[in-house]
N, C-alpha and C positions, 0 to 999 in steps of 0.2 A: 703495800699496805693491804690489809684484809678488811673487808667490809663487815660491819656488825649487823646482826639480826636483832633488831629491837622491837619486832612486831608482836611477839607473844611470849608468855611466861607460863611456867607450870602452875603457879599459884594464881587463881582468878583474882583474889583480893590484892595480891601484889600488883597485878596488871592494872587493877582499878586505881591503886595508889599512884602508879606512874602516870596513868592517863589523866588523873585529877591534877597532878602537878603540871603536866604538859599544858592542860587547858588553862590553868592559872597563869602560867608564863605567857601564853598567847593573849590572855585578857589584859595582863599588865602591859604587854607590848602594844595592844590596841589603845590603851590609855595614854601611853607615851607618845604614840603617833598623833593622838588628838592634841596633846600638849604641844607637840612640835608644830603642828599645823596652826594652832591658835597663836602661838608665840610669833610665828612668821607673819600670820595675818595681822596681828596687832601692830607689827613693825611697818608692814607695807601700807596698811590702811590708816595708820596714825590713830589707832584706837586705844586710848589710854585705859578705858574701862576694861576692855578685853585683856590687855596686858596685865593689869592688876589681878583680874580673875584667874588667869592662867597661872600666875605666880603663886596665888593663894591656894591653888589646887594641888601643888606639889606634894602636900602631905599624903594624898591618896596614893601616889606612886610609892612613897616611902613605906606606907602601910602594907601595900601588896608585897614589897620586897621582904619585909619582916615575916609576913604570913607564909610565903613560899619557902623562905629559908627555914622556918620552924618545921614545915611539912617535910622538907628534905632531911633535916636532922632526925626527925622521927623515923623516916624510912631507913636511914643509915643505921639507926640504933636497933630497930625491930626486925628489919628484913635482911640485914647483912648482904646487900647486893654484891654481885661479882661480875666480872667481864663487862659486857656491853651495858648492863643495867647500872653498874657502878659508874661507868663513863658518863652515862646519861645524867645521873644525879650530880656528879662533879661539874659537868658542863652546864647544868641548869643553875647551880649555885653561882657559877661565874657569870652566866648570862644575865641573871637578875641584878647582879651588881652593876654590870654595864648599862642595863636598862635604867636603873635608878640614877646612874650618873648622867645619862641622857636627859632624864627628868630634871636634874639639877641645872644642866646647861639650858634647858628650855625656860626654867625659872629666871635665869640670868637674862636671857634674850627678852623675855616678857617684861621684866622690870625696866630694862633699858628702853624697850619700845614704849612703855608708859611714859617715860621721861621725855623721849624724843617727840612724842605726839604733841607736846606743847611748843615745839620749835618749828621754825619755818622749814617746809619740805625742800629737799635738794631738787635741782632741775630734773635729774634722772629718776626721781622717786625710788631710790635704792635698787635700781634695776639689776646691778651686778650682785648685790647682796641677796636679792630675791632669787636669782638664778642659782647661787650657791645653796640657798635654802632648799630649793627644789631638788637639787642633786642629793643632798643629805637626807631629805625626806624619802626619796626613792631608795637610797641605800638601806635605810632603816626598814622600810617596807619589805624589800627583797631579802634582807637578813632574817626577818621574822618568818617570811614565807619559806625560806630554806630550812629554818628551825622546825617549822610545822611539818614539812614534807621530808625532813632528813635528806635534803638534796645537796650533796657535796659539790656538784658541778655549779649549781646556782650560787652556793656560798663562795666558791672560789672566784667566779666571775664578778660577784658583788664586791668582794674584798679588793679586787684589782681597781675598782672605781675610786678607791680612796686616793689614788695618785691624782686624779682629776680634782678632787676636793682640795688637796694640798696646793696644787698649782693655782687654782682660782683664789684660794685664801691668800697666797703670797702676792698675787697680782693686786688684789684689793688693798692689802696692807701697804704696798708700794704707792698705790694711788692716793691713799689716805695721807701718807707722809708728804706727798707732793702738795696736796690741798693745804695742809697745815703750814708748809713753807711759803706758799703763795698768798695765803690769807689767814693771818693769825686769828681772825674772828671765827674761823671754822674749826679751831683746834678742839673745842669741847665736843662738837658733834662728830668730828673725825675720830676722836678717841673712843667715843661710844660705838661708832661703826666698827672700829678695830676690835673692840671687845666682843661685839656681836659675831663677827666673822671668825674670831678665835673660838667662840662657842660652837659654831657650826663645824669648824675643823675638828674639834674634839668629838662632836657627835659622830662625824665620819669615822674617827678612830674607834669609837665604841661599837659602831655598826660592824666595822671590820673585825673587831674582837669576837663578836657574836658569830660571825661567819667562820672564824677559826675554830670556835667551839663546836660548830656543826660538823666540820671536817674531823675533829677529834672524836666526836660521837660515832660517826659513820665508819671511819677508817682506823681509829685508835692511834692517830698520829698527831703529836703536838707540833704544830707548824709555826708557833709564835716567833721562832728565831730561824726560820727557814724561808728562802726566797719563794715567792709565789710561782715563779717559773719552774722551780724544781718540784714543787708540789703538783703542779699541773702535769708535768711529765710523768710523775709517778702514777697519777690517776689514769692517765692515758695508757701507760704500760699495763696497768692492772686490767683496764678494759679490753686491751688486746689479748691478754691471756685468758680472759673469761670465756 
């Protein structure tokens, strides 16, 4: 895989266009991170008001996606980018789609958190759910960091963390089913918890997708249907040849 040089362009105005888009993506990512932190906080603290506020703010994420998508379409139409620049625009369009979907999952978590705030708190205060939330928060943060710095190695390492998210998600699902079997009164709350952890699992998937787009931007390699071990070996081989 050959690394791309996305650092400069012959047209100053073209460079400014790309930098503006990049800045908007990172701003959208920052908003998504705030939404994720707020949704998790509303769940853990039993804060119904915060949950409703986070859910109501999802329109901001949607608006940013539309704005960036329009900017990318304008660049494609007027600049006719090629090679690394084209990959950057394509990856950006895909990235904002995943960020918007993370925002949707945050909205779901926030709405459920607002409802659960009126119920009796479980003895463990959603300890395992909180831990899963922290992992996904970290994944989103590192995926955005990799995007900002075009760091393929960080992107690859972060994508690998999705396995941990999947394992914890499955463990909580099994535990929730056990609770429902042992105490029918806990069914509604257990179902809500299952929806919450499903949302966190999906957020992990979207963060992994962003990491894959970073690798595509840097190396021009679509790894969506390639094992991470194979991609890691290719990157190492490239480094050895450099």
